[in-house]
Wavefront OBJ file of the C-alpha trace (Angstrom):
o trace
v -8.432 -7.613 29.641
v -10.946 -4.535 29.379
v -14.889 -5.773 30.189
v -15.723 -4.262 26.788
v -13.284 -6.227 25.075
v -14.832 -7.959 22.424
v -11.536 -9.850 20.679
v -11.881 -13.527 20.094
v -8.357 -14.651 20.415
v -6.965 -16.966 17.795
v -5.722 -20.326 18.428
v -1.936 -21.162 18.210
v -0.907 -17.670 19.279
v -1.708 -17.523 22.774
v 1.175 -17.164 25.208
v 0.611 -17.027 28.944
v 4.296 -16.394 30.329
v 7.199 -16.725 28.372
v 8.407 -19.457 26.327
v 6.990 -22.387 25.438
v 8.292 -25.133 27.834
v 8.173 -28.864 27.808
v 8.473 -28.606 31.737
v 5.993 -31.412 33.749
v 5.863 -28.968 36.601
v 4.935 -25.541 34.071
v 1.795 -27.494 32.920
v 0.821 -28.638 36.634
v 1.132 -24.291 37.188
v -1.076 -23.970 33.840
v -3.872 -26.516 35.200
v -3.594 -24.656 38.833
v -4.071 -21.336 36.927
v -6.857 -22.340 34.383
v -8.848 -24.458 36.799
v -10.036 -21.620 39.281
v -11.120 -19.299 36.469
v -12.876 -22.199 34.549
v -14.908 -23.004 37.824
v -15.792 -19.631 38.793
v -17.142 -19.272 35.525
v -19.165 -22.445 35.718
v -20.861 -21.609 39.051
v -21.658 -17.361 37.450
v -23.334 -19.069 34.746
v -26.247 -20.513 36.561
v -28.528 -17.286 36.309
v -28.290 -16.182 32.712
v -29.873 -18.149 30.134
v -27.552 -17.148 27.610
v -24.761 -18.425 29.260
v -26.300 -21.267 30.689
v -25.329 -23.421 27.741
v -21.506 -22.720 27.880
v -22.108 -25.031 31.539
v -21.690 -28.388 30.278
v -18.361 -27.624 28.081
v -16.868 -25.885 31.372
v -18.005 -28.806 33.704
v -16.689 -31.000 31.507
v -13.323 -29.317 30.683
v -13.120 -29.355 34.958
v -12.971 -32.772 34.975
v -10.382 -33.301 31.997
v -8.222 -30.743 33.950
v -8.190 -32.583 36.959
v -7.395 -36.103 35.493
v -4.667 -34.344 33.197
v -3.151 -33.060 36.136
v -3.235 -36.451 38.430
v -1.550 -37.898 35.063
v 0.966 -35.629 35.282
v 1.993 -36.403 38.651
v 2.477 -39.756 38.213
v 3.848 -40.439 34.867
v 6.973 -39.812 32.756
v 5.645 -38.577 29.728
v 7.855 -37.327 26.725
v 8.954 -33.925 25.978
v 6.801 -34.009 22.560
v 3.872 -34.765 24.746
v 4.830 -32.086 27.393
v 5.164 -29.570 24.827
v 1.742 -30.246 23.155
v -0.464 -30.174 26.656
v 1.776 -26.687 27.149
v 0.494 -25.210 24.069
v -3.141 -26.377 24.165
v -3.260 -25.458 28.174
v -2.341 -22.057 26.959
v -5.007 -21.614 24.179
v -7.643 -23.151 26.407
v -6.593 -20.346 29.110
v -7.408 -17.398 26.413
v -10.431 -18.983 25.468
v -11.616 -19.261 29.077
v -10.647 -15.288 29.221
v -12.398 -14.668 26.166
v -15.311 -16.164 27.892
v -15.035 -14.037 30.875
v -14.514 -11.000 28.772
v -17.704 -11.968 26.960
v -19.811 -12.379 30.592
v -18.373 -9.262 31.845
v -19.575 -7.318 28.567
v -22.785 -8.715 28.814
v -22.949 -7.630 32.808
v -21.948 -4.074 32.264
v -25.059 -3.059 29.927
v -27.747 -2.999 32.774
v -30.917 -5.788 33.234
v -32.993 -4.138 30.937
v -30.565 -4.888 27.736
v -29.491 -8.234 29.272
v -33.195 -9.543 29.024
v -33.833 -7.829 25.339
v -30.052 -9.542 23.855
v -31.247 -12.656 25.625
v -34.540 -12.492 23.591
v -32.863 -11.710 20.185
v -29.783 -14.487 20.809
v -27.385 -11.738 20.922
v -24.255 -13.101 19.864
v -25.062 -16.341 20.169
v -22.745 -17.481 16.912
v -19.681 -16.010 19.043
v -20.847 -17.612 22.482
v -20.924 -20.745 20.270
v -17.604 -20.747 18.681
v -16.328 -20.314 22.060
v -18.404 -23.565 23.288
v -16.780 -25.482 20.393
v -12.956 -24.485 20.985
v -13.757 -25.585 24.987
v -15.235 -28.780 23.617
v -12.054 -29.027 21.380
v -9.461 -28.322 24.479
v -11.267 -30.799 26.485
v -10.812 -33.648 23.936
v -7.370 -33.118 23.477
v -7.100 -33.207 27.076
v -8.408 -36.303 27.399
v -6.574 -37.885 24.755
v -3.027 -36.580 25.677
v -4.171 -37.947 29.610
v -4.770 -41.313 27.817
v -1.190 -41.287 26.185
v 0.269 -40.220 29.371
v -1.205 -43.283 31.093
v -0.210 -45.596 28.139
v 3.168 -44.222 28.718
v 3.422 -45.119 32.613
v 6.117 -47.090 34.149
v 3.302 -48.711 36.180
v 1.042 -49.481 32.893
v 4.248 -50.669 31.090
v 4.768 -52.775 34.308
v 1.705 -54.780 34.007
v 2.042 -55.252 30.229
v 5.354 -56.714 30.765
v 4.073 -59.057 33.501
v 1.449 -60.410 30.654
v 4.318 -60.668 28.154
v 6.626 -62.583 30.750
v 3.357 -64.794 32.060
v 2.407 -65.375 28.324
v 6.281 -66.660 28.133
v 6.002 -68.721 30.640
v 2.546 -70.561 30.192
v 4.268 -71.278 26.858
v 2.093 -69.129 24.543
v 5.001 -67.142 23.237
v 7.003 -70.492 21.788
v 8.893 -67.859 19.106
v 9.656 -65.119 21.392
v 13.079 -63.763 21.157
v 13.182 -63.919 25.212
v 12.194 -68.062 25.353
v 14.917 -68.957 22.601
v 18.457 -68.716 21.917
v 18.916 -64.967 20.671
v 22.647 -65.410 20.159
v 22.498 -66.440 16.858
v 20.900 -62.810 16.116
v 22.541 -59.742 16.089
v 21.630 -56.704 18.640
v 19.734 -55.133 16.443
v 17.449 -58.230 14.888
v 16.793 -59.323 18.493
v 15.835 -55.788 19.360
v 13.523 -54.971 16.389
v 11.689 -58.742 17.403
v 11.281 -57.846 21.032
v 10.033 -54.455 20.343
v 6.905 -56.098 17.626
v 6.570 -58.414 20.714
v 6.144 -55.941 23.488
v 3.906 -53.762 20.872
v 1.873 -56.653 20.574
v 0.729 -56.458 24.242
v -0.234 -53.034 23.837
v 3.251 -51.225 24.401
v 3.763 -48.302 22.320
v 6.352 -46.883 20.757
v 6.303 -43.519 23.020
v 5.994 -46.213 26.042
v 9.176 -48.118 24.846
v 11.446 -44.973 24.285
v 10.374 -43.697 27.589
v 10.609 -46.871 29.641
v 13.435 -48.809 28.182
v 15.714 -49.202 30.932
v 12.900 -50.487 33.041
v 11.902 -52.899 30.374
v 15.659 -54.400 29.740
v 15.794 -54.830 33.385
v 12.671 -56.139 34.384
v 13.349 -58.834 31.203
v 17.339 -59.175 33.149
v 15.340 -59.812 36.333
v 13.193 -62.420 34.683
v 15.323 -64.045 33.041
v 17.921 -64.389 35.849
v 15.130 -65.020 38.848
v 12.395 -66.786 37.056
v 14.203 -68.883 34.660
v 12.558 -67.361 31.543
v 14.606 -67.839 29.020
v 18.177 -67.584 27.328
v 20.466 -64.769 27.717
v 19.301 -61.900 24.993
v 21.810 -60.403 22.872
v 20.311 -56.477 22.833
v 22.150 -53.354 24.221
v 21.514 -49.848 24.344
v 23.583 -48.977 21.424
v 21.785 -51.663 19.264
v 18.328 -49.735 19.892
v 20.097 -46.067 18.740
v 21.827 -48.001 15.795
v 18.080 -48.815 14.690
v 17.118 -46.106 11.699
v 14.715 -43.884 13.745
v 12.620 -42.415 10.051
v 12.558 -46.723 8.893
v 11.274 -47.841 12.117
v 9.380 -44.990 13.487
v 10.850 -45.802 17.060
v 13.382 -42.533 18.772
v 15.483 -43.209 21.481
v 17.808 -41.011 23.646
v 20.500 -43.541 25.051
v 24.172 -43.050 26.400
v 27.130 -44.976 25.025
v 27.149 -47.301 27.584
v 25.639 -50.814 26.967
v 23.199 -52.677 29.338
v 23.487 -56.336 27.907
v 20.073 -58.931 29.367
l 1 2 3 4 5 6 7 8 9 10 11 12 13 14 15 16 17 18 19 20 21 22 23 24 25 26 27 28 29 30 31 32 33 34 35 36 37 38 39 40 41 42 43 44 45 46 47 48 49 50 51 52 53 54 55 56 57 58 59 60 61 62 63 64 65 66 67 68 69 70 71 72 73 74 75 76 77 78 79 80 81 82 83 84 85 86 87 88 89 90 91 92 93 94 95 96 97 98 99 100 101 102 103 104 105 106 107 108 109 110 111 112 113 114 115 116 117 118 119 120 121 122 123 124 125 126 127 128 129 130 131 132 133 134 135 136 137 138 139 140 141 142 143 144 145 146 147 148 149 150 151 152 153 154 155 156 157 158 159 160 161 162 163 164 165 166 167 168 169 170 171 172 173 174 175 176 177 178 179 180 181 182 183 184 185 186 187 188 189 190 191 192 193 194 195 196 197 198 199 200 201 202 203 204 205 206 207 208 209 210 211 212 213 214 215 216 217 218 219 220 221 222 223 224 225 226 227 228 229 230 231 232 233 234 235 236 237 238 239 240 241 242 243 244 245 246 247 248 249 250 251 252 253 254 255 256 257 258 259
């Protein structure tokens, strides 16, 4: 991109390299590419009054990028979330390139013109639009990071422990785990268990991503901790639920796991 280029790239149409991918490694690579540019821009704006106002947005973006990368490396996020993250990181990269071109154009006009432009507020609206875009991407990255944490196995394990402890303490006497659920069909038992797990904070996405772990953990609690009766649930029961009606998506093999 030339230093004289003044084009502002439109949101949603940016492509860094190749087609959109849901790969976690590709997203980490995006962040590895974007962060040095954001950091360099942040440090270069200390000497210009015109650009100092962008430093706050860049500082917040740097924190969001670091947090997102850390969560990416430690979670098993869904393809949908990774696809959204990939798109937002690409658009964020283009916005940083716009800001870089804006800065280079300002620097190339010479100090006398720079003083005049700063005095008259040269292109403050364009700069404000870039700031707004950076702020928006920072907010989206933080939101996606929170969702990554919520769907992580470690987070699910903590909430499952809360659920199991509540059953042990008698606070869930009507639970499908603590009662004999063999009179229910598998779909009914799974639907009730889902509602109970949601009540302790396990989201639909977390249930989808960690369903094997959830079922095996409850199976272990039943066999080793005397948690309750056998539960008439298998993976096929999860598949059989109406995805549209129940708002729940599962990708499961045909083999069943009974707990």
